[in-house]
C-alpha positions as CSV (number, residue, x, y, z in Angstrom):
1,M,-16.5,-31.0,-6.3
2,T,-12.9,-31.4,-7.2
3,V,-11.0,-34.4,-8.4
4,H,-7.5,-35.2,-8.5
5,R,-6.2,-37.3,-11.4
6,Y,-3.3,-39.0,-10.1
7,L,-0.3,-41.9,-11.8
8,I,0.5,-44.3,-8.6
9,T,4.1,-46.0,-9.9
10,A,5.5,-48.4,-7.7
11,P,6.0,-52.1,-7.7
12,A,3.2,-54.5,-7.8
13,D,3.8,-55.3,-4.2
14,L,3.9,-51.8,-2.9
15,K,0.8,-50.6,-5.9
16,M,-1.0,-53.5,-3.5
17,D,-0.5,-52.3,-0.1
18,T,-1.8,-48.6,-1.3
19,W,-4.6,-49.8,-3.0
20,A,-5.3,-52.0,0.4
21,V,-5.3,-48.4,2.2
22,T,-7.2,-45.8,-0.4
23,C,-9.3,-48.7,-1.5
24,M,-12.3,-46.9,0.3
25,F,-11.9,-43.6,-0.6
26,S,-9.8,-43.6,-4.5
27,N,-10.7,-44.9,-8.1
28,W,-7.9,-47.4,-9.3
29,L,-9.0,-47.1,-13.5
30,E,-6.4,-48.6,-15.6
31,G,-3.2,-49.7,-14.8
32,R,0.1,-50.2,-17.6
33,E,3.4,-51.9,-17.0
34,N,6.4,-48.9,-16.9
35,G,9.8,-51.1,-16.8
36,D,10.0,-53.2,-13.5
37,R,6.6,-51.5,-12.0
38,E,3.3,-50.8,-12.8
39,T,1.7,-47.4,-13.0
40,W,-2.3,-46.9,-12.0
41,L,-4.5,-43.9,-13.1
42,T,-6.0,-42.7,-9.9
43,T,-9.1,-40.7,-9.4
44,V,-9.3,-38.8,-5.8
45,Y,-11.8,-36.2,-4.3
46,D,-10.3,-33.1,-2.8
47,Q,-11.5,-34.2,0.3
48,D,-9.7,-37.3,0.6
49,S,-6.8,-36.1,-1.6
50,A,-4.3,-35.0,1.9
51,T,-4.7,-38.6,3.2
52,F,-4.0,-40.3,-0.4
53,L,-0.7,-38.6,-0.1
54,D,-0.1,-39.1,3.0
55,V,-0.3,-42.9,2.8
56,C,1.7,-42.5,-0.4
57,Q,4.5,-41.0,1.2
58,R,4.2,-43.3,3.7
59,I,4.1,-46.7,1.5
60,G,7.2,-45.0,-0.2
61,V,5.3,-44.8,-3.6
62,T,6.1,-42.5,-6.6
63,V,2.4,-40.0,-6.9
64,E,2.4,-37.8,-10.2
65,E,-0.5,-35.6,-10.3
66,I,-2.4,-34.7,-14.1
67,E,-3.2,-31.2,-14.6
68,G,-4.9,-30.5,-18.3
69,G,-5.6,-32.8,-20.9
70,G,-4.6,-33.8,-24.3
71,D,-2.4,-32.2,-25.9
72,T,-1.3,-29.5,-23.0
73,E,-1.5,-32.7,-20.3
74,T,1.7,-32.3,-17.8
75,Y,2.3,-34.8,-14.8
76,V,3.8,-33.0,-11.4
77,L,5.4,-34.9,-9.0
78,R,3.3,-34.8,-5.3
79,V,5.3,-37.9,-3.9
80,G,8.4,-40.2,-4.6
81,K,12.0,-38.8,-6.1
82,P,12.1,-37.6,-10.1
83,G,12.4,-40.4,-12.8
84,T,10.4,-42.8,-10.5
85,G,7.3,-41.8,-12.1
86,W,5.1,-42.9,-15.7
87,K,7.9,-43.3,-18.6
88,N,5.6,-42.5,-21.9
89,P,6.7,-45.3,-23.7
């Protein structure tokens, strides 16, 4: 079974709205401050991924999918505008 690793970036209120709608089928693991927003590492099974991304788009949060790992880790924008996601300090 495939698990997607997403970084969700949003102001606290939109993050909570997204969590409230998706918490039954997603796992919110760790959050960090990201300027005036927060970024959360979230995992979602493949079967729920399309629904998760649809909810995120409707609410207006940024979603980047983590591909690879370690030195080859990249963040692919799935929902939102370029430049609105995770910024590594």
